[in-house]
C-alpha positions as CSV (number, residue, x, y, z in Angstrom):
1,M,-25.2,-49.9,9.9
2,K,-26.2,-49.8,6.5
3,Y,-27.3,-45.3,5.1
4,L,-29.0,-44.8,1.8
5,S,-28.1,-41.3,0.1
6,I,-29.8,-38.8,2.2
7,P,-28.3,-35.3,3.2
8,V,-25.7,-35.7,6.5
9,S,-28.2,-33.4,8.4
10,A,-31.4,-35.4,7.6
11,L,-29.2,-38.6,8.7
12,V,-27.8,-37.0,11.9
13,I,-31.3,-36.1,12.7
14,S,-32.4,-39.4,11.9
15,A,-30.2,-41.5,14.0
16,L,-31.0,-39.6,16.7
17,L,-34.8,-40.1,16.4
18,F,-35.4,-43.3,15.5
19,S,-33.9,-47.0,15.7
20,A,-35.1,-48.2,11.8
21,C,-32.4,-48.6,9.4
22,S,-30.8,-45.7,7.3
23,V,-29.7,-45.9,3.6
24,K,-25.4,-46.5,2.5
25,K,-24.5,-44.1,0.0
26,Q,-22.5,-46.1,-2.6
27,N,-19.0,-44.9,-4.6
28,T,-20.7,-43.8,-7.6
29,A,-17.4,-44.8,-9.7
30,E,-17.4,-48.2,-7.7
31,N,-20.6,-49.1,-9.6
32,A,-20.4,-47.0,-12.7
33,G,-20.6,-50.7,-15.0
34,A,-23.4,-51.9,-12.6
35,D,-26.6,-53.4,-14.6
36,S,-29.2,-50.9,-14.3
37,T,-31.7,-52.3,-16.0
38,N,-35.2,-53.5,-14.3
39,V,-36.6,-56.7,-15.4
40,H,-38.6,-59.3,-14.5
41,Q,-35.2,-61.6,-15.1
42,N,-32.9,-60.5,-12.7
43,G,-34.5,-62.9,-10.1
44,F,-36.0,-61.8,-6.3
45,N,-32.1,-62.6,-5.0
46,A,-30.4,-60.3,-7.4
47,D,-32.6,-57.4,-6.5
48,V,-31.9,-58.0,-2.8
49,E,-28.4,-58.8,-2.6
50,F,-27.9,-55.0,-5.1
51,L,-30.4,-53.5,-2.4
52,K,-28.5,-54.6,0.3
53,K,-25.6,-53.1,-0.8
54,Y,-27.6,-49.3,0.2
55,T,-29.8,-50.0,2.4
56,D,-31.0,-52.7,5.4
57,I,-33.7,-54.9,3.9
58,M,-35.9,-57.2,6.4
59,I,-37.0,-60.7,4.6
60,L,-40.6,-62.1,4.9
61,Q,-41.0,-65.9,4.2
62,D,-43.7,-68.7,4.4
63,S,-44.0,-72.4,5.3
64,T,-43.3,-73.2,1.8
65,G,-40.5,-70.9,1.2
66,Q,-41.4,-70.2,-1.8
67,S,-43.0,-67.1,-1.3
68,K,-41.0,-64.2,0.0
69,I,-41.5,-60.0,0.4
70,A,-38.6,-57.8,0.8
71,V,-39.1,-54.2,2.7
72,S,-37.4,-51.4,3.7
73,P,-37.3,-49.6,6.9
74,A,-36.1,-46.9,5.8
75,L,-38.3,-46.1,3.0
76,Q,-41.0,-45.8,5.4
77,G,-41.7,-49.7,5.9
78,R,-42.1,-49.7,1.8
79,V,-42.1,-53.7,0.4
80,M,-40.0,-53.3,-2.3
81,T,-40.0,-56.3,-4.2
82,S,-41.7,-60.1,-3.8
83,T,-41.5,-63.4,-4.8
84,S,-43.6,-66.7,-5.4
85,Q,-40.5,-68.9,-6.9
86,G,-38.4,-68.7,-4.1
87,D,-34.6,-66.7,-4.2
88,T,-34.5,-67.7,-8.4
89,G,-38.2,-66.5,-9.5
90,P,-38.7,-63.8,-10.7
91,G,-39.2,-59.8,-8.9
92,Y,-42.2,-58.6,-9.1
93,G,-41.3,-55.5,-8.2
94,W,-40.2,-52.0,-9.9
95,I,-36.5,-51.0,-8.5
96,N,-34.8,-47.9,-9.9
97,R,-31.4,-49.2,-9.6
98,D,-30.2,-45.8,-11.3
99,A,-31.6,-43.9,-8.3
100,F,-29.5,-45.5,-5.8
101,L,-26.4,-45.8,-8.3
102,S,-26.6,-42.1,-8.6
103,G,-26.3,-41.0,-4.9
104,D,-27.9,-38.2,-5.1
105,T,-31.5,-37.4,-3.7
106,S,-34.1,-35.0,-4.7
107,S,-36.2,-32.2,-2.8
108,H,-39.1,-33.0,-5.1
109,F,-39.2,-36.9,-4.8
110,N,-37.1,-39.9,-4.7
111,A,-38.4,-42.8,-7.0
112,F,-36.6,-45.7,-5.9
113,G,-39.6,-47.5,-6.5
114,G,-41.0,-50.7,-4.4
115,E,-44.5,-52.3,-4.9
116,D,-46.3,-50.9,-1.8
117,R,-45.4,-47.8,-0.3
118,F,-47.0,-45.3,2.1
119,W,-48.1,-42.0,0.8
120,L,-50.1,-39.4,2.1
121,G,-53.1,-37.5,0.7
122,P,-54.2,-35.0,-0.2
123,E,-51.7,-34.0,-2.9
124,G,-52.9,-30.7,-4.5
125,G,-55.7,-28.5,-3.8
126,Q,-56.0,-26.0,-0.8
127,F,-55.6,-28.9,1.8
128,A,-52.5,-29.9,-0.2
129,I,-49.5,-31.5,1.9
130,Y,-47.3,-31.5,-1.0
131,F,-47.6,-27.8,-1.7
132,A,-46.0,-25.0,0.9
133,P,-48.9,-22.5,1.5
134,G,-49.3,-19.6,-0.9
135,K,-47.4,-21.4,-3.7
136,E,-47.9,-21.9,-7.1
137,F,-49.3,-25.2,-8.1
138,S,-46.1,-26.2,-10.3
139,L,-43.6,-29.0,-10.3
140,D,-40.9,-26.5,-9.2
141,N,-43.0,-25.9,-6.1
142,W,-44.0,-29.7,-5.5
143,H,-42.4,-31.8,-3.0
144,V,-43.2,-34.8,-1.4
145,P,-43.3,-34.3,2.8
146,R,-39.7,-35.7,3.4
147,L,-41.9,-38.2,5.9
148,I,-42.8,-40.3,3.0
149,D,-40.2,-39.7,1.0
150,L,-36.6,-40.3,2.4
151,E,-36.8,-40.8,6.4
152,P,-37.4,-44.0,8.0
153,F,-40.0,-45.5,10.2
154,E,-39.3,-47.3,13.3
155,V,-39.4,-51.3,13.4
156,A,-41.5,-51.4,16.4
157,A,-42.0,-55.3,16.5
158,A,-41.2,-58.3,13.7
159,T,-41.6,-61.7,13.3
160,P,-40.5,-64.0,9.9
161,T,-44.1,-63.0,8.5
162,E,-44.7,-60.0,10.1
163,I,-43.3,-56.3,10.3
164,V,-44.8,-53.3,12.7
165,F,-43.5,-49.8,12.0
166,T,-44.0,-46.9,13.9
167,R,-44.0,-43.2,13.3
168,N,-45.1,-39.8,14.7
169,A,-45.0,-36.7,12.9
170,E,-46.5,-33.3,12.2
171,I,-47.8,-31.6,8.7
172,V,-48.9,-28.7,7.7
173,N,-51.3,-28.4,4.9
174,Y,-51.5,-25.8,2.3
175,S,-53.8,-23.6,4.4
176,G,-51.6,-23.6,7.2
177,T,-53.6,-26.3,9.5
178,P,-51.1,-28.7,11.1
179,F,-51.7,-32.3,11.7
180,N,-50.4,-34.0,14.3
181,I,-50.3,-37.9,13.7
182,A,-48.9,-40.9,14.5
183,I,-48.9,-44.2,11.7
184,E,-48.8,-47.6,12.2
185,R,-48.2,-49.7,9.6
186,K,-48.1,-53.8,9.8
187,V,-46.4,-55.6,6.9
188,R,-48.2,-59.0,7.1
189,L,-47.1,-61.8,4.3
190,I,-50.1,-63.9,3.9
191,D,-49.1,-68.0,3.9
192,Q,-48.9,-69.4,0.1
193,R,-51.7,-72.3,1.4
194,H,-54.0,-69.9,1.9
195,I,-54.1,-67.4,-0.8
196,P,-56.7,-69.8,-2.7
197,D,-59.0,-69.0,0.2
198,H,-58.7,-65.6,-0.9
199,L,-59.3,-65.6,-4.3
200,G,-62.2,-68.2,-4.4
201,I,-60.5,-70.7,-6.0
202,N,-59.8,-75.0,-4.9
203,D,-57.2,-75.6,-7.5
204,A,-54.2,-73.9,-7.4
205,T,-52.3,-76.4,-9.2
206,G,-50.0,-75.1,-12.0
207,L,-49.6,-71.9,-10.3
208,S,-47.2,-70.1,-8.1
209,M,-48.6,-67.4,-6.2
210,V,-47.6,-64.8,-3.5
211,A,-49.8,-62.0,-0.8
212,Y,-49.3,-59.9,1.8
213,E,-51.3,-57.1,2.9
214,T,-50.0,-54.0,4.9
215,I,-52.6,-52.5,7.6
216,N,-52.0,-48.8,7.1
217,T,-53.4,-46.5,10.7
218,L,-53.4,-43.1,10.5
219,K,-54.2,-41.2,14.4
220,N,-54.8,-37.7,14.8
221,T,-52.6,-37.4,17.9
222,G,-53.1,-33.5,18.3
223,D,-55.9,-31.8,20.7
224,K,-58.1,-30.6,17.8
225,P,-60.4,-32.3,15.8
226,W,-60.2,-32.3,12.0
227,R,-62.5,-30.8,10.2
228,K,-63.5,-30.4,6.0
229,Q,-63.6,-26.8,6.4
230,T,-59.6,-27.3,7.4
231,G,-58.5,-30.3,5.6
232,L,-58.7,-33.7,6.0
233,L,-55.6,-36.2,5.3
234,S,-56.0,-39.6,3.4
235,V,-54.3,-43.1,3.6
236,W,-52.3,-43.4,-0.2
237,I,-50.7,-46.7,-0.9
238,L,-48.6,-47.0,-4.5
239,G,-47.1,-50.0,-6.5
240,M,-44.5,-49.7,-8.8
241,F,-44.5,-52.7,-11.1
242,T,-42.3,-54.0,-14.1
243,P,-43.9,-53.0,-17.5
244,S,-43.9,-55.1,-20.4
245,D,-45.8,-54.3,-24.1
246,N,-48.4,-56.6,-23.1
247,T,-49.6,-55.2,-19.7
248,T,-53.3,-54.5,-18.8
249,V,-54.6,-52.5,-15.7
250,I,-58.0,-54.0,-15.8
251,I,-60.3,-52.1,-13.1
252,P,-63.9,-53.5,-12.7
253,Y,-66.4,-50.4,-12.1
254,R,-70.4,-50.7,-10.8
255,G,-72.8,-49.3,-12.8
256,K,-73.2,-48.6,-16.2
257,A,-71.8,-46.5,-19.0
258,D,-72.1,-45.7,-22.6
259,S,-68.6,-43.6,-23.0
260,V,-65.3,-43.9,-20.9
261,S,-65.6,-40.4,-20.0
262,H,-69.1,-41.8,-17.9
263,V,-66.6,-43.3,-15.7
264,V,-62.9,-42.8,-15.5
265,N,-60.8,-39.7,-14.8
266,D,-58.5,-38.8,-16.8
267,R,-57.9,-35.4,-15.9
268,Y,-54.2,-35.9,-14.4
269,F,-52.4,-35.8,-17.2
270,G,-53.9,-34.6,-20.3
271,K,-56.5,-37.4,-22.4
272,V,-55.6,-40.3,-22.6
273,P,-55.6,-41.7,-26.3
274,E,-58.6,-44.0,-26.9
275,H,-56.2,-46.9,-28.3
276,R,-54.2,-47.0,-24.4
277,L,-58.2,-46.6,-22.4
278,K,-61.3,-48.6,-23.0
279,I,-64.2,-49.5,-21.5
280,D,-67.0,-52.6,-21.6
281,D,-69.4,-53.5,-19.4
282,K,-67.4,-54.9,-17.0
283,A,-64.0,-53.0,-16.8
284,V,-62.1,-50.2,-17.6
285,Y,-58.9,-51.6,-19.8
286,F,-55.7,-48.9,-19.5
287,S,-52.2,-49.4,-20.8
288,G,-49.4,-50.7,-18.3
289,D,-46.3,-50.2,-21.1
290,G,-44.7,-48.1,-19.5
291,K,-44.3,-46.1,-22.8
292,H,-47.1,-43.2,-22.2
293,R,-47.3,-41.2,-19.2
294,S,-51.0,-41.2,-18.4
295,K,-53.3,-41.5,-15.2
296,I,-56.4,-42.8,-14.6
297,G,-58.7,-43.3,-11.3
298,L,-62.4,-44.0,-10.7
299,S,-64.7,-42.6,-7.9
300,P,-66.0,-44.4,-5.2
301,Q,-69.1,-44.3,-6.8
302,R,-67.5,-46.5,-9.4
303,S,-64.8,-48.6,-8.2
304,T,-65.1,-51.9,-6.1
305,E,-62.7,-53.1,-3.6
306,W,-60.6,-54.7,-6.6
307,L,-58.4,-53.6,-9.2
308,G,-55.2,-55.6,-10.8
309,S,-53.0,-56.2,-14.2
310,Y,-52.5,-59.0,-16.2
311,D,-49.1,-59.5,-18.0
312,A,-50.0,-61.4,-21.0
313,D,-45.6,-61.5,-22.5
314,N,-44.7,-63.4,-18.9
315,G,-48.0,-64.6,-17.4
316,V,-48.7,-63.1,-14.5
317,L,-51.6,-61.6,-12.7
318,T,-51.4,-58.7,-10.5
319,L,-54.3,-58.5,-8.2
320,V,-55.1,-55.6,-5.4
321,K,-57.6,-55.3,-2.9
322,Y,-58.6,-52.9,-0.7
323,N,-60.9,-52.3,2.8
324,K,-63.4,-50.1,0.6
325,P,-65.7,-48.9,2.9
326,E,-69.6,-49.3,1.4
327,G,-71.4,-45.7,0.9
328,V,-68.6,-43.5,1.9
329,T,-67.6,-41.0,-0.8
330,D,-65.2,-38.2,0.8
331,Y,-62.4,-39.3,-0.4
332,V,-59.7,-36.5,-1.2
333,N,-59.1,-34.3,-4.4
334,S,-55.1,-34.3,-5.6
335,F,-55.8,-32.2,-8.8
336,W,-52.9,-29.3,-8.4
337,E,-55.9,-26.4,-8.4
338,I,-57.8,-25.0,-5.8
339,Q,-60.7,-26.7,-5.9
340,K,-64.7,-26.4,-6.4
341,Q,-65.0,-30.6,-4.5
342,P,-61.8,-31.1,-2.3
343,Y,-63.4,-34.1,-1.4
344,G,-65.0,-35.3,-5.1
345,G,-61.7,-37.6,-5.3
346,D,-60.8,-41.1,-6.6
347,A,-60.9,-44.2,-4.6
348,V,-58.6,-45.8,-7.5
349,N,-55.7,-44.9,-9.4
350,A,-53.4,-46.2,-12.5
351,Y,-50.5,-44.4,-13.5
352,N,-48.4,-45.3,-16.5
353,D,-44.7,-44.0,-16.9
354,G,-43.7,-42.7,-20.0
355,P,-41.4,-39.3,-20.9
356,P,-42.6,-36.6,-19.9
357,S,-42.0,-34.7,-23.1
358,P,-40.9,-35.9,-26.5
359,G,-37.0,-36.6,-26.0
360,V,-37.1,-36.2,-22.4
361,K,-36.2,-39.4,-20.6
362,P,-39.1,-41.3,-18.4
363,M,-38.4,-42.0,-14.6
364,G,-38.7,-45.6,-15.2
365,P,-40.1,-46.7,-17.1
366,F,-43.0,-49.0,-14.5
367,Y,-46.6,-48.8,-14.2
368,E,-48.7,-48.3,-11.0
369,L,-51.6,-49.9,-9.4
370,E,-52.9,-47.4,-6.6
371,T,-55.6,-47.8,-3.3
372,S,-57.1,-44.6,-0.7
373,S,-58.7,-44.6,2.2
374,P,-61.8,-41.9,2.6
375,A,-61.0,-38.4,3.9
376,R,-62.0,-38.7,7.6
377,E,-62.7,-36.6,10.5
378,L,-61.0,-37.6,13.4
379,E,-61.6,-36.5,16.9
380,P,-58.5,-36.2,19.2
381,G,-57.0,-39.7,19.5
382,Q,-59.1,-41.4,16.5
383,S,-57.7,-43.1,13.6
384,V,-58.7,-44.7,10.5
385,T,-57.0,-48.2,9.3
386,H,-56.8,-48.9,5.1
387,I,-55.6,-51.9,4.5
388,H,-54.0,-52.6,1.0
389,T,-53.8,-56.3,-0.6
390,T,-51.7,-57.3,-3.0
391,F,-51.7,-61.0,-5.0
392,H,-49.0,-62.0,-7.6
393,I,-50.3,-65.2,-9.8
394,K,-47.4,-66.9,-12.3
395,G,-49.0,-69.7,-14.6
396,L,-50.6,-70.4,-17.6
397,P,-54.1,-68.2,-19.0
398,E,-56.8,-71.2,-18.6
399,K,-54.9,-71.8,-15.3
400,L,-55.9,-67.8,-14.6
401,D,-59.2,-67.5,-15.8
402,E,-60.9,-68.9,-13.0
403,I,-59.3,-66.1,-11.0
404,M,-59.5,-63.0,-13.6
405,T,-63.2,-64.4,-13.7
406,N,-63.7,-64.0,-10.1
407,V,-61.6,-61.4,-8.7
408,L,-62.4,-59.1,-12.0
409,G,-64.9,-60.5,-13.9
410,V,-63.0,-61.0,-16.9
411,D,-61.0,-63.8,-18.7
412,S,-57.4,-63.3,-20.5
413,K,-58.7,-63.4,-23.9
414,R,-60.6,-60.3,-23.5
415,V,-58.0,-58.7,-21.8
416,T,-55.7,-59.2,-24.3
417,G,-57.7,-58.1,-27.1
418,M,-59.0,-54.9,-25.7
419,L,-56.1,-52.7,-26.7
420,S,-54.3,-52.3,-29.9
421,R,-50.8,-52.4,-29.6
């Protein structure tokens, strides 16, 4: 049994309640000389071997042996990284080696990384679950619930291409409303031979691909219905990826617009500099270089079922698709304030890491692609399911252009010429 760096009291409780793996604390001196960088050149197997020093890792592999993903039960069934070229190919997920090496944990948030992690919303507001009732909305009072930060999920079933995780819990929101919940999370690898069908292409020659989906179900196990006036929950999936100087996030949007502000919500960490965020008649373009802390979001009225990023330096197209229900507009609002529109939130988000203030070390660097489920009123026994599918396709620009055009409506030349670097 291996143990991540979690306080002893938490480990004891987890051991009693769950059969999933826990986490192992390494001797910091032993690892003082270890490489704490995280670049694609590490390779998938190097990342997996590093992770195995701290936690049990489950590997899903398709029939070709080239598509693989590494999953951590101790970190809520998180997909830590993936590869489209077998063990020696690049690992696509961002892994915070420093966080593992330090042996320390925080009561606020532990950024271990991973390219598909399970969270719940809302983050801020009168129905927040990241702030205790009555506390000021400040960083000192912001705490990611341990349920979705440091506590394991139970492995309920597993095959070579799918793992099912479960967890029961109770959480209380800022207004004092308790929620009894059951979580079921399925992580399923998509066979490489079937990926072209999802992307609308017939010829995948010259491309290496990996894809997987997480099917995340949140159930009301209490004896009272969930109502808007006392707060609702949402499933929130976040993927952390390694940046490059020429990584651009691409988010197609619906409708017409004559300015960024008509399409994009960029109030999260202050207005994004103009050279880092642009739109045209097809999509939103946002820098994913990991050099400037910023976040954007699109409403359900504006967003489509797709978003992605293009890393021109490494020839990698990353795509995310989610099950966006048509006509549903109630999404939780995560701003750190008492809100006039608590269900006027975003359906998709993108985050670019960077120094929180001049001279301060960034958390990563990394960038994120995020999707959320709607906020649903649920009767006892009812549930909501959010499906988040991730694709990584590596190849030459001319081979990627057909996929980019099919899915995002733009090609690589338009993307690389949009933002000044």
